[in-house]
N, CA, C and O atoms as CSV, one atom per row, in Angstrom:
chain,resi,resn,atom,element,x,y,z
A,1,MET,N,N,119.871,114.617,115.099
A,1,MET,CA,C,120.287,113.301,114.657
A,1,MET,C,C,119.111,112.621,113.956
A,1,MET,O,O,117.970,112.734,114.404
A,2,LEU,N,N,119.385,111.923,112.868
A,2,LEU,CA,C,118.328,111.265,112.108
A,2,LEU,C,C,117.717,110.109,112.882
A,2,LEU,O,O,118.395,109.416,113.641
A,3,GLN,N,N,116.430,109.920,112.673
A,3,GLN,CA,C,115.733,108.798,113.289
A,3,GLN,C,C,116.099,107.504,112.574
A,3,GLN,O,O,116.299,107.489,111.359
A,4,LEU,N,N,116.184,106.435,113.328
A,4,LEU,CA,C,116.464,105.127,112.754
A,4,LEU,C,C,115.175,104.329,112.656
A,4,LEU,O,O,114.269,104.492,113.474
A,5,GLY,N,N,115.099,103.479,111.664
A,5,GLY,CA,C,114.013,102.520,111.535
A,5,GLY,C,C,114.622,101.134,111.451
A,5,GLY,O,O,115.834,100.989,111.292
A,6,ARG,N,N,113.808,100.146,111.555
A,6,ARG,CA,C,114.284,98.758,111.456
A,6,ARG,C,C,113.993,98.197,110.068
A,6,ARG,O,O,112.974,98.519,109.457
A,7,PHE,N,N,114.891,97.364,109.584
A,7,PHE,CA,C,114.597,96.623,108.364
A,7,PHE,C,C,113.431,95.685,108.657
A,7,PHE,O,O,113.341,95.125,109.750
A,8,THR,N,N,112.549,95.514,107.694
A,8,THR,CA,C,111.445,94.565,107.844
A,8,THR,C,C,112.003,93.149,107.683
A,8,THR,O,O,113.113,92.979,107.179
A,9,PRO,N,N,111.245,92.130,108.105
A,9,PRO,CA,C,111.707,90.749,107.899
A,9,PRO,C,C,111.992,90.446,106.419
A,9,PRO,O,O,112.959,89.749,106.112
A,10,MET,N,N,111.173,90.956,105.511
A,10,MET,CA,C,111.422,90.718,104.077
A,10,MET,C,C,112.706,91.400,103.617
A,10,MET,O,O,113.452,90.846,102.810
A,11,GLU,N,N,112.962,92.594,104.128
A,11,GLU,CA,C,114.190,93.305,103.767
A,11,GLU,C,C,115.416,92.581,104.319
A,11,GLU,O,O,116.444,92.499,103.647
A,12,LEU,N,N,115.310,92.058,105.538
A,12,LEU,CA,C,116.422,91.284,106.115
A,12,LEU,C,C,116.698,90.038,105.291
A,12,LEU,O,O,117.852,89.676,105.063
A,13,GLU,N,N,115.644,89.390,104.853
A,13,GLU,CA,C,115.804,88.202,104.014
A,13,GLU,C,C,116.521,88.570,102.713
A,13,GLU,O,O,117.410,87.849,102.262
A,14,ALA,N,N,116.125,89.699,102.114
A,14,ALA,CA,C,116.774,90.158,100.882
A,14,ALA,C,C,118.249,90.472,101.135
A,14,ALA,O,O,119.103,90.137,100.314
A,15,LEU,N,N,118.551,91.111,102.262
A,15,LEU,CA,C,119.954,91.405,102.597
A,15,LEU,C,C,120.760,90.119,102.699
A,15,LEU,O,O,121.888,90.050,102.211
A,16,GLY,N,N,120.190,89.106,103.327
A,16,GLY,CA,C,120.882,87.828,103.480
A,16,GLY,C,C,121.142,87.136,102.153
A,16,GLY,O,O,122.164,86.472,101.981
A,17,ARG,N,N,120.216,87.293,101.217
A,17,ARG,CA,C,120.402,86.693,99.886
A,17,ARG,C,C,121.428,87.463,99.068
A,17,ARG,O,O,122.182,86.868,98.299
A,18,GLU,N,N,121.462,88.781,99.227
A,18,GLU,CA,C,122.301,89.651,98.414
A,18,GLU,C,C,123.793,89.481,98.683
A,18,GLU,O,O,124.589,89.423,97.746
A,19,ARG,N,N,124.178,89.402,99.965
A,19,ARG,CA,C,125.597,89.510,100.279
A,19,ARG,C,C,125.930,88.801,101.572
A,19,ARG,O,O,125.125,88.774,102.503
A,20,ASN,N,N,127.105,88.234,101.626
A,20,ASN,CA,C,127.650,87.683,102.855
A,20,ASN,C,C,128.798,88.596,103.268
A,20,ASN,O,O,129.850,88.604,102.628
A,21,PHE,N,N,128.600,89.360,104.329
A,21,PHE,CA,C,129.593,90.337,104.758
A,21,PHE,C,C,130.934,89.699,105.093
A,21,PHE,O,O,131.975,90.336,104.940
A,22,LEU,N,N,130.922,88.461,105.544
A,22,LEU,CA,C,132.188,87.814,105.884
A,22,LEU,C,C,133.043,87.570,104.640
A,22,LEU,O,O,134.255,87.386,104.752
A,23,ARG,N,N,132.428,87.566,103.463
A,23,ARG,CA,C,133.185,87.388,102.220
A,23,ARG,C,C,133.409,88.694,101.471
A,23,ARG,O,O,134.381,88.819,100.727
A,24,ASP,N,N,132.518,89.675,101.659
A,24,ASP,CA,C,132.598,90.926,100.903
A,24,ASP,C,C,132.138,92.069,101.793
A,24,ASP,O,O,130.953,92.171,102.108
A,25,GLN,N,N,133.062,92.927,102.200
A,25,GLN,CA,C,132.759,93.990,103.151
A,25,GLN,C,C,132.346,95.306,102.486
A,25,GLN,O,O,132.153,96.303,103.182
A,26,SER,N,N,132.205,95.332,101.161
A,26,SER,CA,C,131.817,96.577,100.500
A,26,SER,C,C,130.335,96.892,100.763
A,26,SER,O,O,129.588,96.062,101.281
A,27,GLU,N,N,129.938,98.108,100.391
A,27,GLU,CA,C,128.532,98.490,100.531
A,27,GLU,C,C,127.697,97.738,99.500
A,27,GLU,O,O,128.200,97.340,98.450
A,28,TRP,N,N,126.428,97.549,99.811
A,28,TRP,CA,C,125.551,96.919,98.847
A,28,TRP,C,C,124.194,97.590,98.847
A,28,TRP,O,O,123.901,98.438,99.691
A,29,ARG,N,N,123.354,97.192,97.869
A,29,ARG,CA,C,122.075,97.850,97.622
A,29,ARG,C,C,121.080,97.584,98.753
A,29,ARG,O,O,120.913,96.453,99.210
A,30,CYS,N,N,120.428,98.660,99.185
A,30,CYS,CA,C,119.432,98.580,100.245
A,30,CYS,C,C,118.110,98.086,99.655
A,30,CYS,O,O,117.625,98.647,98.672
A,31,PRO,N,N,117.521,97.036,100.249
A,31,PRO,CA,C,116.240,96.549,99.738
A,31,PRO,C,C,115.080,97.496,100.051
A,31,PRO,O,O,113.997,97.350,99.485
A,32,ALA,N,N,115.295,98.462,100.943
A,32,ALA,CA,C,114.230,99.405,101.303
A,32,ALA,C,C,114.224,100.624,100.386
A,32,ALA,O,O,113.167,101.017,99.894
A,33,CYS,N,N,115.396,101.231,100.149
A,33,CYS,CA,C,115.429,102.484,99.386
A,33,CYS,C,C,116.130,102.362,98.040
A,33,CYS,O,O,116.025,103.269,97.214
A,34,GLY,N,N,116.844,101.260,97.798
A,34,GLY,CA,C,117.507,101.050,96.515
A,34,GLY,C,C,118.890,101.666,96.384
A,34,GLY,O,O,119.564,101.440,95.379
A,35,GLU,N,N,119.333,102.437,97.371
A,35,GLU,CA,C,120.664,103.046,97.315
A,35,GLU,C,C,121.738,101.997,97.646
A,35,GLU,O,O,121.488,101.068,98.414
A,36,VAL,N,N,122.913,102.150,97.070
A,36,VAL,CA,C,124.037,101.276,97.401
A,36,VAL,C,C,124.730,101.906,98.602
A,36,VAL,O,O,125.747,102.587,98.469
A,37,SER,N,N,124.158,101.664,99.773
A,37,SER,CA,C,124.690,102.304,100.983
A,37,SER,C,C,124.463,101.468,102.240
A,37,SER,O,O,124.463,102.002,103.349
A,38,VAL,N,N,124.270,100.155,102.072
A,38,VAL,CA,C,124.164,99.278,103.237
A,38,VAL,C,C,125.572,98.935,103.690
A,38,VAL,O,O,126.408,98.499,102.899
A,39,ARG,N,N,125.817,99.139,104.972
A,39,ARG,CA,C,127.137,98.923,105.567
A,39,ARG,C,C,126.992,97.981,106.759
A,39,ARG,O,O,125.920,97.864,107.353
A,40,THR,N,N,128.090,97.316,107.094
A,40,THR,CA,C,128.099,96.421,108.255
A,40,THR,C,C,129.353,96.681,109.074
A,40,THR,O,O,130.420,96.981,108.540
A,41,TYR,N,N,129.191,96.555,110.381
A,41,TYR,CA,C,130.319,96.691,111.312
A,41,TYR,C,C,130.226,95.555,112.328
A,41,TYR,O,O,129.169,95.327,112.915
A,42,LEU,N,N,131.325,94.851,112.532
A,42,LEU,CA,C,131.391,93.777,113.525
A,42,LEU,C,C,132.324,94.184,114.648
A,42,LEU,O,O,133.344,94.836,114.424
A,43,ARG,N,N,131.963,93.793,115.850
A,43,ARG,CA,C,132.772,94.113,117.027
A,43,ARG,C,C,132.969,92.851,117.856
A,43,ARG,O,O,132.005,92.169,118.203
A,44,ASN,N,N,134.223,92.546,118.169
A,44,ASN,CA,C,134.520,91.439,119.087
A,44,ASN,C,C,134.081,91.830,120.492
A,44,ASN,O,O,134.223,92.985,120.893
A,45,THR,N,N,133.559,90.885,121.222
A,45,THR,CA,C,133.166,91.111,122.607
A,45,THR,C,C,133.217,89.764,123.332
A,45,THR,O,O,133.707,88.773,122.791
A,46,ARG,N,N,132.714,89.744,124.536
A,46,ARG,CA,C,132.594,88.498,125.289
A,46,ARG,C,C,131.165,88.412,125.797
A,46,ARG,O,O,130.581,89.412,126.215
A,47,HIS,N,N,130.615,87.218,125.757
A,47,HIS,CA,C,129.267,86.982,126.272
A,47,HIS,C,C,129.293,85.648,127.011
A,47,HIS,O,O,129.749,84.636,126.479
A,48,ALA,N,N,128.800,85.665,128.238
A,48,ALA,CA,C,128.835,84.458,129.071
A,48,ALA,C,C,130.251,83.911,129.146
A,48,ALA,O,O,130.469,82.699,129.129
A,49,ASP,N,N,131.217,84.833,129.229
A,49,ASP,CA,C,132.638,84.505,129.344
A,49,ASP,C,C,133.192,83.719,128.156
A,49,ASP,O,O,134.166,82.977,128.290
A,50,ARG,N,N,132.555,83.893,126.984
A,50,ARG,CA,C,133.036,83.261,125.759
A,50,ARG,C,C,133.197,84.317,124.682
A,50,ARG,O,O,132.528,85.350,124.723
A,51,PRO,N,N,134.089,84.070,123.704
A,51,PRO,CA,C,134.229,85.032,122.604
A,51,PRO,C,C,132.909,85.164,121.844
A,51,PRO,O,O,132.253,84.172,121.530
A,52,ALA,N,N,132.541,86.402,121.559
A,52,ALA,CA,C,131.298,86.672,120.841
A,52,ALA,C,C,131.531,87.855,119.906
A,52,ALA,O,O,132.588,88.485,119.933
A,53,MET,N,N,130.538,88.144,119.086
A,53,MET,CA,C,130.616,89.323,118.236
A,53,MET,C,C,129.248,89.983,118.179
A,53,MET,O,O,128.207,89.336,118.292
A,54,ILE,N,N,129.293,91.295,118.001
A,54,ILE,CA,C,128.099,92.099,117.820
A,54,ILE,C,C,128.167,92.622,116.398
A,54,ILE,O,O,129.211,93.110,115.965
A,55,GLY,N,N,127.079,92.527,115.677
A,55,GLY,CA,C,127.050,93.013,114.304
A,55,GLY,C,C,125.963,94.058,114.121
A,55,GLY,O,O,124.854,93.920,114.636
A,56,TYR,N,N,126.302,95.107,113.378
A,56,TYR,CA,C,125.344,96.151,113.017
A,56,TYR,C,C,125.332,96.245,111.500
A,56,TYR,O,O,126.388,96.341,110.875
A,57,THR,N,N,124.151,96.218,110.906
A,57,THR,CA,C,123.981,96.433,109.480
A,57,THR,C,C,122.990,97.568,109.328
A,57,THR,O,O,121.905,97.533,109.909
A,58,TRP,N,N,123.362,98.588,108.541
A,58,TRP,CA,C,122.492,99.749,108.407
A,58,TRP,C,C,122.620,100.341,107.015
A,58,TRP,O,O,123.595,100.097,106.303
A,59,CYS,N,N,121.626,101.117,106.645
A,59,CYS,CA,C,121.655,101.856,105.388
A,59,CYS,C,C,121.982,103.305,105.715
A,59,CYS,O,O,121.250,103.959,106.458
A,60,ALA,N,N,123.075,103.801,105.165
A,60,ALA,CA,C,123.484,105.181,105.409
A,60,ALA,C,C,122.522,106.170,104.757
A,60,ALA,O,O,122.508,107.344,105.128
A,61,ALA,N,N,121.717,105.722,103.793
A,61,ALA,CA,C,120.784,106.618,103.102
A,61,ALA,C,C,119.441,106.708,103.822
A,61,ALA,O,O,118.998,107.807,104.154
A,62,CYS,N,N,118.788,105.580,104.067
A,62,CYS,CA,C,117.429,105.621,104.642
A,62,CYS,C,C,117.399,105.346,106.144
A,62,CYS,O,O,116.337,105.412,106.762
A,63,ARG,N,N,118.553,105.039,106.734
A,63,ARG,CA,C,118.718,104.881,108.185
A,63,ARG,C,C,117.993,103.665,108.767
A,63,ARG,O,O,117.653,103.660,109.950
A,64,ARG,N,N,117.757,102.650,107.960
A,64,ARG,CA,C,117.229,101.403,108.518
A,64,ARG,C,C,118.405,100.619,109.088
A,64,ARG,O,O,119.534,100.739,108.611
A,65,VAL,N,N,118.131,99.816,110.113
A,65,VAL,CA,C,119.215,99.146,110.827
A,65,VAL,C,C,118.765,97.772,111.297
A,65,VAL,O,O,117.576,97.525,111.500
A,66,ALA,N,N,119.737,96.881,111.466
A,66,ALA,CA,C,119.526,95.581,112.099
A,66,ALA,C,C,120.773,95.284,112.919
A,66,ALA,O,O,121.879,95.676,112.545
A,67,GLY,N,N,120.595,94.604,114.017
A,67,GLY,CA,C,121.724,94.238,114.865
A,67,GLY,C,C,121.608,92.801,115.310
A,67,GLY,O,O,120.518,92.228,115.338
A,68,SER,N,N,122.741,92.225,115.657
A,68,SER,CA,C,122.737,90.851,116.137
A,68,SER,C,C,123.934,90.627,117.053
A,68,SER,O,O,124.935,91.340,116.986
A,69,THR,N,N,123.803,89.625,117.901
A,69,THR,CA,C,124.876,89.192,118.779
A,69,THR,C,C,124.936,87.671,118.690
A,69,THR,O,O,123.904,87.001,118.659
A,70,GLY,N,N,126.137,87.141,118.648
A,70,GLY,CA,C,126.271,85.692,118.589
A,70,GLY,C,C,127.685,85.271,118.904
A,70,GLY,O,O,128.564,86.108,119.112
A,71,PRO,N,N,127.905,83.955,118.938
A,71,PRO,CA,C,129.257,83.469,119.209
A,71,PRO,C,C,130.209,83.852,118.076
A,71,PRO,O,O,129.813,83.922,116.913
A,72,LEU,N,N,131.442,84.092,118.430
A,72,LEU,CA,C,132.472,84.375,117.434
A,72,LEU,C,C,132.860,83.046,116.792
A,72,LEU,O,O,133.338,82.145,117.482
A,73,PRO,N,N,132.660,82.913,115.477
A,73,PRO,CA,C,133.023,81.650,114.832
A,73,PRO,C,C,134.505,81.346,115.031
A,73,PRO,O,O,135.334,82.248,114.911
A,74,PRO,N,N,134.851,80.106,115.329
A,74,PRO,CA,C,136.257,79.744,115.527
A,74,PRO,C,C,137.084,80.104,114.300
A,74,PRO,O,O,136.724,79.764,113.173
A,75,GLY,N,N,138.192,80.792,114.533
A,75,GLY,CA,C,139.104,81.157,113.463
A,75,GLY,C,C,138.782,82.473,112.771
A,75,GLY,O,O,139.583,82.944,111.964
A,76,LEU,N,N,137.622,83.088,113.065
A,76,LEU,CA,C,137.286,84.358,112.430
A,76,LEU,C,C,138.151,85.467,113.011
A,76,LEU,O,O,138.235,85.625,114.229
A,77,VAL,N,N,138.794,86.233,112.133
A,77,VAL,CA,C,139.658,87.340,112.548
A,77,VAL,C,C,139.067,88.625,111.985
A,77,VAL,O,O,138.929,88.778,110.772
A,78,ILE,N,N,138.716,89.555,112.885
A,78,ILE,CA,C,138.149,90.834,112.489
A,78,ILE,C,C,139.216,91.903,112.698
A,78,ILE,O,O,139.627,92.167,113.828
A,79,SER,N,N,139.660,92.512,111.608
A,79,SER,CA,C,140.595,93.625,111.707
A,79,SER,C,C,139.766,94.881,111.924
A,79,SER,O,O,138.906,95.211,111.107
A,80,ASP,N,N,140.022,95.580,113.021
A,80,ASP,CA,C,139.218,96.740,113.372
A,80,ASP,C,C,140.111,97.969,113.465
A,80,ASP,O,O,140.670,98.267,114.520
A,81,ARG,N,N,140.239,98.686,112.335
A,81,ARG,CA,C,141.130,99.854,112.300
A,81,ARG,C,C,140.670,100.931,113.262
A,81,ARG,O,O,141.505,101.666,113.789
A,82,TRP,N,N,139.356,101.055,113.517
A,82,TRP,CA,C,138.875,102.041,114.485
A,82,TRP,C,C,139.479,101.738,115.847
A,82,TRP,O,O,139.993,102.634,116.516
A,83,ARG,N,N,139.419,100.493,116.253
A,83,ARG,CA,C,139.966,100.095,117.553
A,83,ARG,C,C,141.469,100.333,117.604
A,83,ARG,O,O,142.010,100.731,118.636
A,84,GLU,N,N,142.145,100.084,116.475
A,84,GLU,CA,C,143.593,100.262,116.417
A,84,GLU,C,C,143.988,101.740,116.388
A,84,GLU,O,O,144.966,102.123,117.030
A,85,LEU,N,N,143.246,102.578,115.655
A,85,LEU,CA,C,143.608,103.982,115.490
A,85,LEU,C,C,143.151,104.865,116.645
A,85,LEU,O,O,143.795,105.870,116.946
A,86,ASP,N,N,142.049,104.503,117.294
A,86,ASP,CA,C,141.485,105.357,118.335
A,86,ASP,C,C,140.959,104.493,119.491
A,86,ASP,O,O,139.750,104.419,119.712
A,87,PRO,N,N,141.881,103.835,120.234
A,87,PRO,CA,C,141.440,102.902,121.272
A,87,PRO,C,C,140.584,103.555,122.354
A,87,PRO,O,O,139.683,102.911,122.890
A,88,GLU,N,N,140.846,104.824,122.686
A,88,GLU,CA,C,140.032,105.477,123.717
A,88,GLU,C,C,138.592,105.634,123.269
A,88,GLU,O,O,137.672,105.320,124.024
A,89,ALA,N,N,138.383,106.115,122.051
A,89,ALA,CA,C,137.016,106.270,121.539
A,89,ALA,C,C,136.345,104.909,121.427
A,89,ALA,O,O,135.155,104.772,121.711
A,90,TRP,N,N,137.112,103.900,121.010
A,90,TRP,CA,C,136.521,102.569,120.875
A,90,TRP,C,C,136.100,102.038,122.239
A,90,TRP,O,O,135.047,101.409,122.355
A,91,GLU,N,N,136.892,102.275,123.261
A,91,GLU,CA,C,136.542,101.815,124.603
A,91,GLU,C,C,135.301,102.526,125.132
A,91,GLU,O,O,134.566,101.970,125.948
A,92,GLU,N,N,135.068,103.752,124.670
A,92,GLU,CA,C,133.869,104.489,125.073
A,92,GLU,C,C,132.695,104.163,124.152
A,92,GLU,O,O,131.769,104.962,124.012
A,93,PHE,N,N,132.737,102.998,123.533
A,93,PHE,CA,C,131.739,102.560,122.556
A,93,PHE,C,C,130.389,103.200,122.843
A,93,PHE,O,O,129.823,103.028,123.923
A,94,ASP,N,N,129.885,103.933,121.873
A,94,ASP,CA,C,128.661,104.720,122.059
A,94,ASP,C,C,127.516,103.889,122.624
A,94,ASP,O,O,127.310,102.734,122.251
A,95,ARG,N,N,126.791,104.505,123.522
A,95,ARG,CA,C,125.677,103.835,124.191
A,95,ARG,C,C,124.358,103.980,123.439
A,95,ARG,O,O,123.405,103.253,123.718
A,96,THR,N,N,124.292,104.911,122.488
A,96,THR,CA,C,123.065,105.065,121.719
A,96,THR,C,C,123.334,104.676,120.274
A,96,THR,O,O,124.358,105.058,119.706
A,97,LEU,N,N,122.440,103.935,119.689
A,97,LEU,CA,C,122.622,103.448,118.331
A,97,LEU,C,C,122.731,104.585,117.310
A,97,LEU,O,O,123.591,104.503,116.433
A,98,PRO,N,N,121.906,105.645,117.372
A,98,PRO,CA,C,122.079,106.725,116.390
A,98,PRO,C,C,123.475,107.359,116.439
A,98,PRO,O,O,124.060,107.637,115.392
A,99,ARG,N,N,124.010,107.588,117.637
A,99,ARG,CA,C,125.365,108.153,117.751
A,99,ARG,C,C,126.409,107.187,117.216
A,99,ARG,O,O,127.340,107.593,116.520
A,100,LEU,N,N,126.256,105.917,117.539
A,100,LEU,CA,C,127.199,104.912,117.070
A,100,LEU,C,C,127.219,104.864,115.548
A,100,LEU,O,O,128.290,104.887,114.941
A,101,LEU,N,N,126.044,104.797,114.925
A,101,LEU,CA,C,126.003,104.699,113.469
A,101,LEU,C,C,126.522,105.975,112.811
A,101,LEU,O,O,127.148,105.905,111.753
A,102,ALA,N,N,126.278,107.132,113.410
A,102,ALA,CA,C,126.829,108.382,112.879
A,102,ALA,C,C,128.359,108.331,112.927
A,102,ALA,O,O,129.029,108.747,111.981
A,103,ARG,N,N,128.902,107.823,114.027
A,103,ARG,CA,C,130.364,107.698,114.143
A,103,ARG,C,C,130.892,106.697,113.117
A,103,ARG,O,O,131.908,106.953,112.472
A,104,LEU,N,N,130.219,105.570,112.962
A,104,LEU,CA,C,130.650,104.566,111.983
A,104,LEU,C,C,130.570,105.120,110.563
A,104,LEU,O,O,131.443,104.836,109.744
A,105,ASP,N,N,129.535,105.906,110.260
A,105,ASP,CA,C,129.439,106.528,108.935
A,105,ASP,C,C,130.631,107.458,108.687
A,105,ASP,O,O,131.205,107.449,107.598
A,106,ARG,N,N,131.003,108.251,109.679
A,106,ARG,CA,C,132.161,109.142,109.522
A,106,ARG,C,C,133.438,108.336,109.274
A,106,ARG,O,O,134.255,108.705,108.430
A,107,LEU,N,N,133.606,107.237,110.010
A,107,LEU,CA,C,134.786,106.394,109.819
A,107,LEU,C,C,134.778,105.750,108.432
A,107,LEU,O,O,135.827,105.595,107.806
A,108,TRP,N,N,133.591,105.377,107.961
A,108,TRP,CA,C,133.467,104.792,106.621
A,108,TRP,C,C,133.869,105.823,105.578
A,108,TRP,O,O,134.620,105.520,104.652
A,109,GLU,N,N,133.365,107.045,105.734
A,109,GLU,CA,C,133.665,108.109,104.772
A,109,GLU,C,C,135.140,108.513,104.792
A,109,GLU,O,O,135.663,108.965,103.773
A,110,LYS,N,N,135.820,108.357,105.933
A,110,LYS,CA,C,137.255,108.665,106.030
A,110,LYS,C,C,138.127,107.518,105.528
A,110,LYS,O,O,139.343,107.672,105.413
A,111,GLY,N,N,137.513,106.359,105.224
A,111,GLY,CA,C,138.273,105.216,104.748
A,111,GLY,C,C,138.818,104.323,105.846
A,111,GLY,O,O,139.573,103.392,105.566
A,112,VAL,N,N,138.447,104.593,107.100
A,112,VAL,CA,C,138.872,103.730,108.202
A,112,VAL,C,C,138.102,102.401,108.130
A,112,VAL,O,O,138.655,101.343,108.433
A,113,LEU,N,N,136.857,102.461,107.738
A,113,LEU,CA,C,136.019,101.283,107.513
A,113,LEU,C,C,135.793,101.176,106.008
A,113,LEU,O,O,135.922,102.197,105.333
A,114,PRO,N,N,135.473,100.044,105.441
A,114,PRO,CA,C,135.036,98.824,106.094
A,114,PRO,C,C,136.196,98.046,106.694
A,114,PRO,O,O,137.368,98.297,106.414
A,115,GLN,N,N,135.823,97.113,107.512
A,115,GLN,CA,C,136.807,96.259,108.165
A,115,GLN,C,C,137.320,95.203,107.211
A,115,GLN,O,O,136.789,95.007,106.118
A,116,SER,N,N,138.351,94.539,107.645
A,116,SER,CA,C,138.890,93.402,106.936
A,116,SER,C,C,138.563,92.163,107.753
A,116,SER,O,O,138.854,92.096,108.947
A,117,ILE,N,N,137.963,91.198,107.105
A,117,ILE,CA,C,137.545,89.966,107.776
A,117,ILE,C,C,138.308,88.807,107.141
A,117,ILE,O,O,138.441,88.741,105.919
A,118,GLY,N,N,138.800,87.909,107.962
A,118,GLY,CA,C,139.520,86.756,107.431
A,118,GLY,C,C,139.385,85.558,108.342
A,118,GLY,O,O,138.779,85.636,109.411
A,119,TRP,N,N,139.940,84.480,107.922
A,119,TRP,CA,C,139.893,83.232,108.684
A,119,TRP,C,C,141.304,82.778,108.993
A,119,TRP,O,O,142.164,82.734,108.113
A,120,LYS,N,N,141.531,82.445,110.232
A,120,LYS,CA,C,142.820,81.926,110.683
A,120,LYS,C,C,142.797,80.410,110.459
A,120,LYS,O,O,141.855,79.725,110.856
A,121,ARG,N,N,143.822,79.917,109.836
A,121,ARG,CA,C,143.904,78.451,109.618
A,121,ARG,C,C,144.391,77.766,110.872
A,121,ARG,O,O,145.274,78.275,111.562
A,122,PRO,N,N,143.815,76.600,111.174
A,122,PRO,CA,C,144.248,75.877,112.394
A,122,PRO,C,C,145.661,75.374,112.296
A,122,PRO,O,O,146.161,74.753,113.234
């Protein structure tokens, strides 16, 4: 399995300027290697008994990664075809980041990902 590295603070800043995943879920250019292979995956979860989300952003080419956890914005709807198509595998959510990203890359290549993100109107 390929080794993962972390995006540097400057690379994270560039990613934030380049694209807002909540508006555009396509791949975008990696500030580290220049390939158009940065992907993002969001997962609904609960934290402190409140709705939350976990986000992973990684480059499929150079294997740099960033992750975050935070509150689920009110009204945000994450369509997760992986969860819908393979609930057992999703429930066994990989415990190691390299395995998880390898699985997400396979789902991306099969067209199961990227996800669809939208906002529910009140």
